[in-house]
C-alpha positions in Angstrom: 111.7 101.3 51.7 109.7 98.6 53.6 111.3 95.2 54.1 108.9 92.1 54.3 109.6 89.0 56.0 107.8 85.8 56.0 106.7 84.7 59.5 105.7 81.1 60.4 102.2 81.0 62.2 100.8 78.0 63.8 96.9 77.8 63.9 95.1 75.2 65.8 91.8 74.4 64.5 89.4 72.4 66.3 86.6 70.5 64.3 83.7 68.7 65.5 85.2 65.3 64.7 88.7 65.9 65.9 91.5 68.4 66.4 94.0 69.1 63.7 97.0 71.5 63.3 97.8 73.5 60.2 100.9 75.5 59.2 99.9 78.8 57.7 102.5 81.4 56.2 101.7 85.0 56.9 103.5 87.9 55.1 103.9 90.7 57.4 105.9 94.1 57.1 109.1 93.8 59.1 110.5 97.4 59.2 111.0 100.5 57.2 114.5 101.8 56.6 115.4 104.1 59.3 116.3 107.7 58.7 120.0 108.1 57.7 120.6 110.4 60.8 119.5 107.4 63.0 122.8 105.6 62.3 121.3 102.2 61.8 118.8 102.2 64.8 115.4 100.8 63.9 113.1 101.6 66.8 109.4 100.6 66.5 108.0 99.0 63.5 104.6 100.1 65.0 104.8 103.2 67.3 101.3 103.1 68.4 101.4 99.4 69.3 105.0 99.7 70.9 106.1 96.9 68.6 110.0 97.0 68.3 111.4 95.7 65.0 113.4 93.2 67.1 110.4 91.8 68.6 109.1 90.5 65.3 111.7 87.7 65.7 112.5 87.7 69.4 108.9 87.2 70.4 109.6 85.8 73.9 112.0 88.6 74.9 109.5 91.1 73.5 106.7 89.7 75.6 108.8 89.8 78.7 110.1 93.5 77.9 106.6 94.6 77.5 106.0 94.3 81.3 109.0 96.3 82.3 109.1 100.1 83.1 111.5 100.4 80.2 108.4 99.7 77.9 106.7 102.8 79.1 109.6 105.1 79.7 108.4 108.0 77.4 104.8 108.1 78.7 106.1 107.8 82.2 108.4 110.8 81.7 105.5 112.9 80.2 103.3 112.1 83.0 105.7 112.8 85.7 105.1 116.5 85.8 108.9 117.1 85.4 109.4 116.3 81.7 112.4 118.0 80.3 114.5 117.7 77.0 117.4 116.8 79.2 115.6 113.8 80.6 114.8 112.4 77.0 118.1 110.7 76.3 117.3 108.1 78.9 113.7 107.6 78.1 114.2 106.9 74.3 116.5 104.9 72.0 119.8 106.6 71.6 123.4 106.7 72.5 122.9 105.9 76.3 123.3 102.3 77.3 125.3 101.1 74.4 129.0 101.9 73.2 128.2 103.8 69.9 130.9 106.3 69.1 128.4 108.9 67.6 126.3 110.6 70.3 123.6 112.1 68.1 121.7 109.2 66.8 118.1 107.7 66.9 115.7 109.9 69.0 118.1 112.9 69.5 118.9 112.9 65.7 115.5 112.6 64.5 112.7 113.3 66.9 110.8 110.3 65.4 108.4 108.7 67.9 109.6 105.2 66.6 112.5 105.8 69.1 110.3 106.4 72.1 111.0 104.2 75.2 113.9 102.2 76.3 113.8 99.5 73.6 116.0 96.5 72.7 118.5 98.8 71.0 119.1 100.9 74.0 121.2 98.1 75.3 122.0 95.9 72.2 123.0 98.9 69.9 121.8 99.6 66.3 120.0 96.7 64.8 120.0 97.4 61.0 123.1 95.3 60.2 121.7 92.4 62.2 118.2 92.3 60.5 119.7 92.5 57.1 122.5 89.9 57.8 121.5 88.0 61.1 124.2 85.3 60.9 127.0 87.9 60.4 126.2 90.4 63.2 125.2 89.6 66.8 124.4 92.9 68.7 125.0 91.7 72.2 124.5 93.8 75.2 127.1 94.4 77.9 126.6 93.4 81.6 129.5 95.5 82.8 129.4 99.2 83.3 133.0 99.9 82.7 135.7 101.4 84.8 134.4 104.8 83.9 130.8 104.0 84.2 130.2 105.2 80.6 128.2 102.5 79.0 125.6 99.9 80.1 123.1 100.5 82.7 125.1 103.2 84.4 124.7 105.8 81.6 121.0 106.3 82.8 120.8 104.8 86.2 123.0 107.3 87.8 122.7 110.3 90.1 121.4 113.7 89.5 121.5 115.5 92.9 117.9 116.8 92.5 116.2 114.2 90.3 117.4 110.5 90.5 118.8 107.9 92.7 122.5 107.4 92.3 122.2 103.6 91.6 125.6 103.3 89.9 127.5 105.8 92.1 126.5 103.8 95.2 126.9 100.3 93.6 130.6 101.2 92.5 131.4 101.8 96.1 129.8 98.7 97.4 131.2 95.3 98.0 129.3 94.2 94.8 131.2 96.7 92.7 134.6 95.8 93.6 137.0 94.6 91.0 140.2 92.6 91.1 139.6 90.8 94.4 140.9 87.5 95.0 137.5 86.1 95.6 136.7 86.8 91.9 139.4 84.2 90.8 139.3 81.8 93.6 137.4 78.6 92.7 135.6 78.2 95.9 134.5 81.9 95.9 133.6 82.9 92.3 130.0 81.6 92.4 129.1 84.5 94.6 131.9 87.1 94.0 132.1 87.1 90.3 129.2 88.0 88.1 129.6 85.5 85.2 129.9 82.6 87.5 126.9 83.7 89.7 124.8 83.7 86.5 126.0 80.3 85.5 125.2 78.8 88.9 121.6 80.5 88.8 121.1 78.8 85.3 121.1 82.0 83.3 122.5 80.9 79.8 122.0 84.3 78.1 124.6 85.5 75.7 126.3 88.9 76.6 129.6 90.6 75.4 131.6 89.4 78.5 130.6 85.9 78.7 133.7 84.4 77.3 136.2 87.1 78.4 138.8 86.2 81.0 138.6 89.3 83.0 136.5 88.9 86.1 133.1 90.6 86.0 131.8 92.2 89.3 128.3 91.5 90.5 126.8 94.2 88.2 123.3 95.3 87.7 122.5 92.6 85.1 123.5 89.9 87.6 120.7 90.6 90.2 118.2 92.4 87.7 116.9 90.7 84.6 117.0 93.2 81.7 114.0 91.7 80.1 111.8 90.3 82.8 109.6 92.2 85.4 108.2 89.0 87.0 109.7 90.2 90.3 109.6 93.8 91.7 112.6 95.9 90.5 113.1 93.2 87.6 115.1 91.2 90.1 116.0 87.6 88.9 114.8 86.2 92.2 112.3 87.6 94.7 113.6 89.3 97.9 110.4 88.7 100.0 110.6 85.0 100.0 111.7 83.3 103.5 113.6 80.6 101.7 117.3 80.5 101.4 117.4 78.8 98.1 114.8 81.3 96.4 115.5 84.5 98.0 117.9 86.7 95.9 120.1 87.9 98.7 120.3 84.5 100.5 121.3 82.6 97.5 124.8 83.9 98.3 124.4 85.0 102.0 124.0 81.6 103.3 127.4 79.8 103.0 128.6 77.8 105.9 125.9 78.8 108.3 126.4 75.3 110.2 129.6 73.6 111.0 131.2 71.5 108.3 133.2 68.7 110.3 134.9 67.5 107.0 135.9 71.0 105.8 139.2 72.8 106.1 137.6 75.7 107.8 134.8 75.4 110.3 133.9 78.9 111.2 130.8 80.6 110.0 131.3 82.4 106.7 128.2 84.2 105.5 125.4 82.9 107.6 123.2 86.0 107.5 120.2 84.4 105.5 119.7 81.4 107.7 120.4 83.5 110.8 117.7 86.1 109.7 115.2 83.1 109.2 116.2 81.3 112.4 116.7 78.1 110.3 119.7 75.6 110.0 122.2 77.9 111.5 124.9 77.5 114.1 125.8 74.3 116.1 123.0 72.8 118.3 124.3 72.1 121.7 123.0 69.0 123.6 119.6 69.4 125.0 119.2 72.8 123.4 115.5 73.8 123.2 114.3 76.2 120.5 111.8 78.3 122.3 109.5 79.7 119.6 108.1 82.3 122.1 111.5 83.7 123.0 113.9 82.9 120.1 112.5 84.8 117.3 113.9 86.8 114.5 111.7 89.9 114.4 113.6 91.0 111.2 112.8 87.5 109.5 109.1 87.4 110.3 106.0 88.5 108.3 106.4 91.9 109.9 109.5 92.5 107.7 108.2 91.4 104.2 111.2 92.6 102.2 113.5 90.7 104.7 117.2 91.6 103.9 116.2 94.4 101.4 114.4 96.3 104.1 117.5 97.4 105.8 120.2 96.8 103.1 118.4 98.3 100.1 116.4 101.3 101.4 116.1 104.5 99.1 116.1 107.5 101.5 116.0 111.2 100.7 118.4 113.6 102.7 118.5 117.3 102.9 121.9 118.9 102.8 123.1 122.0 104.4 121.8 124.2 101.5 118.4 122.8 101.8 118.6 120.6 98.7 117.1 117.1 98.7 119.5 114.5 97.5 118.5 110.8 97.1 120.3 107.7 98.3 119.5 104.6 96.2 120.4 102.0 98.8 122.9 100.3 96.6 125.7 100.6 98.8 123.9 97.8 100.6 124.8 99.1 104.0 122.1 98.7 106.8 123.6 101.3 109.2 126.0 103.4 107.1 128.3 106.3 108.1 127.2 109.7 106.6 129.2 112.3 104.9 129.0 116.0 105.4 125.7 116.3 103.6 124.1 113.6 105.5 124.3 110.9 102.7 125.2 107.4 103.4 129.0 106.8 102.5 131.1 103.6 101.9 133.4 104.7 104.8 133.6 102.8 108.1 135.4 105.4 110.0 132.6 106.7 112.4 131.1 105.7 115.7 127.7 104.1 116.3 126.4 107.5 117.3 127.3 108.8 113.9 125.7 106.1 111.9 122.4 106.4 110.3 119.7 104.0 111.5 117.1 105.4 109.1 116.5 102.0 107.2 115.3 100.6 110.7 112.4 102.9 111.0 110.2 102.4 107.9 108.7 99.0 108.9 107.4 100.6 112.1 109.2 98.1 114.4 111.4 100.9 115.8 110.0 104.0 116.7 112.9 106.2 115.7 116.6 105.8 114.8 117.6 106.4 118.5 115.4 103.3 119.6 117.0 101.1 116.9 120.4 102.3 117.9 119.8 101.6 121.4 118.6 98.0 120.7 121.5 97.4 118.5 124.0 98.5 121.2 122.3 96.5 123.8 122.4 93.3 121.7 125.9 93.8 120.6 127.2 94.2 124.1 125.2 91.1 125.4 126.5 89.0 122.5 130.1 90.2 122.8 129.9 89.4 126.7 128.9 85.9 126.0 131.5 85.3 123.3 134.1 86.5 125.7 132.9 84.1 128.5 132.8 81.1 125.9 136.3 81.9 124.7 137.5 81.9 128.3 136.1 78.5 128.8 137.4 77.0 125.4 140.9 78.1 126.5 140.7 75.6 129.1 139.7 72.8 126.9 142.5 70.3 126.0 143.8 71.1 122.5 143.0 67.6 121.2 139.3 68.5 121.3 139.8 71.0 118.4 140.2 70.0 114.8 139.6 66.4 115.8 139.8 64.3 112.6 137.5 61.4 113.9 134.6 63.1 115.7 133.1 66.5 115.8 133.5 67.6 119.5 131.5 69.8 121.7 134.5 72.1 121.9 134.4 72.4 118.1 130.8 73.0 118.0 131.0 75.7 120.7 134.0 77.4 118.8 131.7 77.5 115.8 129.0 79.3 117.8 131.6 81.7 119.3 132.5 82.7 115.6 128.7 83.2 114.9 128.7 85.6 117.9 131.7 87.4 116.6 130.1 88.4 113.3 128.8 91.9 114.1 125.6 91.3 112.2 124.4 88.7 114.5 123.2 91.5 116.8 120.9 92.5 114.1 120.0 89.5 112.1 118.9 87.4 115.1 120.1 88.6 118.4 117.8 86.2 120.4 118.9 83.0 118.7 122.6 84.0 118.9 122.3 84.7 122.6 120.4 81.5 123.2 123.0 79.3 121.2 126.0 81.0 123.1 124.4 80.3 126.5 123.7 76.7 125.6 127.2 76.4 124.2 128.7 77.7 127.6 126.6 75.3 129.6 127.7 72.3 127.2 131.5 73.1 127.5 131.2 73.4 131.4 129.4 70.1 131.7 131.5 68.2 129.1 135.0 69.3 130.2 134.5 70.3 133.8 135.8 73.8 133.3 134.5 76.8 135.1 135.0 80.5 134.9 133.2 83.8 134.4 130.3 82.3 132.4 126.8 83.1 131.5 124.6 80.1 132.4 122.0 79.2 129.7 118.8 80.8 130.4 120.1 82.9 133.4 119.9 86.1 131.7 123.1 87.2 133.0 126.9 86.5 133.9 128.0 84.6 137.0 131.1 85.3 138.9 134.0 83.0 138.8 133.2 79.5 140.3 
């Protein structure tokens, strides 16, 4: 049976004398009853035009979806040279991606081409009840993937040792995938540590299953990726290649307390990686500090590294295990220099030495010739910064206590202490070693000049340490 629906169409007709707007009602076919075996899944109303039934009303979302890889999932599979029946469940409308209890539905139950591609119902579930009674049934999609990863994005975007990148397996081991952390309920932290709050801060007002639930939501796939819109590569909600802390996806969170907050309860740096990478608005600026563009540059934050944070933190790399099988790493551990497991795959573990870590993500851009060169540069920078922090801490130990946590003024001691904390962050040796070193040297000089203290200190611009004076 074919169900018609009246659709309101606006036509603008321009005459020679003046423009006018007429309202025209057009009767269009909405959908045909799906096969009984499809269990309420509607699929395409026009398979050749890739027009989902849902798109007849949700025109805007349909237009966005057309630009995504989901809209061409079936053709892409057929053109891949590796099409197999076992792949079809993730390239068609079916049980994957939504919590239906019956597994044999839509494509797998009928083989009807109306269920080709990853359509609206792949995430929102069967739409028959909704289109026949829109007010009574709201087929909302989930943003969570569940503790068992058995619904949502995770049902398809998961690992197969010889075929796909294990996005969901990597993500669940990452900091983004953690559940039940104190930061997900602490008011000052939720905007970056809890998925629902992050979307709200970013102005995303979409409806989804967990929107009004009390249980904290991790930073799931749908927080960073827009399920409908492919404006940015990877369907990201914000670009990763923009050198702007307010527009770059990663930096929207990784930019907190990059500079001292004299009025705050905690003055140490928290997550300054974005500003540090770009070399902008980061750290305490000592008196007479000169920013030398020819020397203090963040090579990782320039045009030579167009993907910025994502170059090192989200790099898909193939590894070959001891049996000669190629295994893929999706990069969704978000670790730039991860430890490796016995098969050579990145792991969430931190129990390894620098010599055992992979620096593979440092080589694709061409800045480092190989992993050993990148590792050597990191060790050198880390050692230099650690030495400067130790020198500065030794000087600050000699400064009167009333120069710290001063309620009336922000002192040189407090600023220098902030920079020491900046140097203590291990990532400073990667994100911007030159700026970090320069701030520490200038801080050392400022403390010596202001308080008349002396010790084993590296003088700003000297390039090394001096003996006790």
